[in-house]
Each structure stands twice: as structure tokens, then as C-alpha cells.
C-alpha positions as CSV (number, residue, x, y, z in Angstrom):
1,M,0.0,0.0,0.0
2,V,1.2,3.5,-0.9
3,V,-0.3,7.0,-0.7
4,F,-0.9,8.6,-4.1
5,Y,-0.9,12.4,-4.4
6,D,-0.4,15.1,-7.0
7,P,3.1,16.6,-6.3
8,N,2.0,19.8,-8.1
9,R,-0.7,20.4,-5.5
10,R,0.7,19.1,-2.2
11,P,3.7,17.4,-0.5
12,P,3.5,13.9,0.7
13,P,2.1,13.3,4.2
14,R,5.1,12.8,6.5
15,T,3.3,12.0,9.8
16,V,0.3,10.1,10.7
17,E,-1.3,13.4,11.9
18,E,-0.7,15.0,8.4
19,Y,-2.1,11.8,6.8
20,S,-5.3,11.7,8.9
21,A,-5.9,15.5,8.4
22,A,-5.5,15.3,4.6
23,H,-8.4,15.3,2.2
24,H,-8.9,11.6,1.3
25,A,-10.4,10.2,-1.9
26,V,-11.6,6.6,-1.5
27,L,-13.1,3.7,-3.4
28,D,-16.7,3.4,-2.4
29,F,-18.7,0.2,-3.2
30,G,-21.5,1.1,-0.9
31,G,-20.3,-1.0,2.0
32,Q,-20.9,-0.1,5.6
33,G,-17.8,-1.5,7.3
34,L,-14.5,0.2,8.1
35,S,-11.7,0.0,5.6
36,T,-8.2,-1.3,6.4
37,V,-7.1,2.4,6.6
38,D,-9.9,3.4,8.9
39,V,-9.3,0.4,11.3
40,A,-5.5,1.3,11.5
41,L,-6.3,5.0,12.3
42,K,-9.0,4.1,14.8
43,E,-6.5,2.0,16.7
44,L,-4.5,5.2,17.1
45,G,-7.5,7.2,18.1
46,L,-7.6,9.0,14.8
47,T,-10.0,9.4,11.8
48,R,-9.5,10.6,8.3
49,R,-11.3,13.3,6.3
50,V,-12.9,11.5,3.4
51,V,-14.1,14.1,0.9
52,I,-15.1,11.9,-2.0
53,G,-15.8,8.3,-2.8
54,V,-15.8,6.9,-6.3
55,P,-16.7,3.4,-7.7
56,N,-13.4,2.4,-9.4
57,A,-9.7,3.0,-9.4
58,S,-9.6,4.9,-12.7
59,A,-12.0,7.4,-11.3
60,L,-10.0,7.6,-8.1
61,G,-6.9,8.5,-10.0
62,A,-8.8,11.1,-12.0
63,V,-10.2,12.9,-8.9
64,V,-6.9,13.0,-7.1
65,R,-5.0,14.5,-10.1
66,G,-5.0,18.3,-9.9
67,T,-6.2,18.4,-6.3
68,D,-4.7,18.3,-2.8
69,M,-6.4,15.0,-2.1
70,I,-4.6,11.8,-1.3
71,C,-5.6,8.1,-1.7
72,T,-4.1,5.0,-0.3
73,M,-4.1,2.0,-2.7
74,Q,-1.9,-0.8,-3.9
75,K,1.3,0.4,-5.5
76,S,0.7,-1.7,-8.6
77,L,-2.2,0.6,-9.6
78,G,0.4,3.4,-10.2
79,A,1.2,2.0,-13.6
80,F,-2.3,2.8,-15.0
81,A,-5.0,4.3,-12.8
82,F,-2.6,6.7,-11.0
83,E,-0.2,7.4,-13.8
84,G,1.5,10.8,-13.4
85,L,0.8,10.9,-9.7
86,S,3.6,10.5,-7.1
87,Y,3.4,8.1,-4.2
88,C,5.0,7.6,-0.8
89,K,5.1,5.1,1.9
90,P,2.1,5.6,4.3
91,P,3.1,7.0,7.7
92,I,1.1,4.2,9.3
93,S,1.1,0.4,9.3
94,F,-1.9,-1.5,7.9
95,G,-3.2,-5.0,8.7
96,P,-3.9,-7.5,5.9
97,V,-6.0,-6.2,3.0
98,Q,-9.1,-8.3,2.1
99,F,-10.4,-8.5,-1.4
100,D,-13.9,-9.7,-2.1
101,L,-14.8,-11.3,-5.4
102,V,-18.6,-11.1,-6.0
103,W,-20.8,-12.3,-8.8
104,H,-24.5,-13.1,-9.4
105,R,-25.4,-16.7,-9.3
106,R,-26.8,-16.6,-12.9
107,Q,-23.2,-16.2,-14.0
108,A,-21.8,-19.0,-11.9
109,G,-21.9,-21.5,-14.7
110,D,-20.9,-19.1,-17.5
111,P,-17.5,-20.0,-19.0
112,M,-16.5,-16.4,-19.7
113,S,-17.5,-15.4,-16.1
114,H,-15.5,-18.3,-14.7
115,W,-12.5,-17.3,-16.8
116,M,-12.7,-13.7,-15.5
117,R,-13.0,-14.8,-11.9
118,E,-10.0,-17.1,-12.2
119,L,-8.0,-14.3,-13.9
120,A,-9.0,-11.8,-11.1
121,L,-7.9,-14.3,-8.4
122,R,-4.5,-14.9,-10.1
123,V,-4.0,-11.1,-10.4
124,M,-4.9,-10.5,-6.8
125,L,-2.7,-13.3,-5.5
126,H,0.2,-11.8,-7.5
127,L,-0.4,-8.3,-6.0
128,T,-0.4,-9.4,-2.4
């Protein structure tokens, strides 16, 4: 995990206090639970300022670019979704990251859906 930011708009967060006070952009899939980042901050008695949630990584990179926002994601996304942004090591340690792979049961037997799920699993296992 790294912190992506636009170096033309802000410096990297150096302390956990700077990190939690920054404007955060996040992936939002409509879930109600705390993210890995929020859990780590909560353990320190801190919260973060989430200013926008978007549904995919490409949109996340687009909303961070040209702003003072930061986002915390897997470093491997820097090659495409966060191209042109800088990144730094987060000033906080995170627990393990959980990925959920969800599909509708009507696609359970579809060969193309099966191939895509297997590909996604291989990619995720390679990233971790």
C-alpha cells in the first residue's frame, strides 16, 4: 500500500497526523464496514477526512489528479490508474487487506465469467 498524491498540489504526508488530516479520496462500493485504513487509524484514536468516494480505481486517480487529495491504494495501480501521480510510503502500518470477489449466481456456470473470476484471483494473489 502507498499514498498517491499530486506533487503539483501538495507534498507527501510525512506524519500520521498529516495523513489523517489530509483530504482523502476513497473507493466506495456502498459497503458499511470500516476500511483497512480506517481500522488502523481508529487503533491510534484518529480518523481521516474522506471528501469523495468513487466506484473504481480509474475514477479515483482522476479525482486525485489536480487536487490536494490523497488516496491509499496498492502500489501496482500506479502503472495505469494513477499514472502521473507521485506516491510515498504511508506513515502508518496496515493490517492485511481483504479483497472480495462477488458475482451473481446466474453467471456461476458461464464459462466467460468463470475465466474472468479465475483471472482476477490470479492477479490479486500476485499483487499481495
